[in-house]
C-alpha positions, 0 to 999 in steps of 0.5 A, a space after each residue: 500500500 502506498 500512502 499519498 499525503 495531502 498537507 493542509 489545515 482542517 476546517 472550512 475556514 482554511 479550505 481555500 487557503 494556498 497552504 491547503 493546496 495539498 488537500 486539494 490535490 488529494 481530493 482531485 485524485 480521489 474524485 477523478 479515480 473514484 475513491 470512496 468517501 474519506 473516513 476518520 482514521 489516524 488523526 486524519 481522513 483516509 480513502 483507499 483505492 487504486 491508481 492503475 495497478 497500485 493500491 493507494 491510501 489517500 491521507 489528509 491529516 486533521 492535526 493542523 499543519 505543524 503536527 502533520 507527522 503524527 497522522 503520517 506516522 500512524 498511517 505508516 505503522 498501520 499499512 507497514 509502509 516505508 518512506 519509499 511508499 510515501 508521497 507528500 503533496 504540499 504548497 511551495 513558495 519557491 516555485 511559480 504559481 502553477 509549476 510543479 516539481 517532485 523530489 525525494 528527501 531534502 530540507 523542509 525549507 521552513 514548511 511546518 508540515 514537512 518539518 513535523 513529518 521529517 521529525 517523526 518519520 524521517 526525510 526520505 519520502 517523495 515530495 510533490 511541490 505545488 507552486 503557489 508563488 512568493 509574495 516577494 517580501 519575506 514579511 508577507 509570507 505568512 499572510 500569503 500562504 494563509 490567504 485564500 486563492 483569488 479569482 485570478 488564481 482559478 485558471 492555473 489552479 484548476 489546470 494544475 489540480 486536474 493535471 495532477 489527478 490525471 497523472 497520479 498513476 505515474 506517481 504510483 508507478 514511481 515514474 516521477 520524470 514522466 509524471 512531471 512531463 505529463 503535468 507540464 504538458 497538461 498545464 500549458 495555457 491554451 494558445 491565444 486566439 488570433 486577433 480578429 481582422 478589422 
């Protein structure tokens, strides 16, 4: 069983915040691939299903971001999953909004959810870094991540979430390069319509 973890904060107050894009990605995967309704387990919400030939549990920790590792550790113990089976979806300030990268291990870069997971289970899991852009001033970072996506974000956000969901089987197959390539193709903005002749 692989464990796909979306990071976010629980409750409707935070649902559309940039910090919750990990929850949104996992929800998009569940919806597209027909996973059953989430249920409460492991201090989180869990749904089990398949991506291609692979069995996958989707987890949304409900512990608030800075304690995400508690839910991940509990789920790993139950499923007997190692770090190689863990994929964490999270917001990434250092990527342009709408861009995505996958990496294994590395530092938390100040992300409290990653820091909690690293502390409780170790840093060797895969990370799907979902770009939300940087506000340009470090003093505005907290307000940026804890603020809802706006109307100007709707187009790239929906394209990204749809692309992640459509390509999730490649992640389950441990094919990160083709996953990133497919997402890049699917998230390209549509070509501009030619200007009408006068």
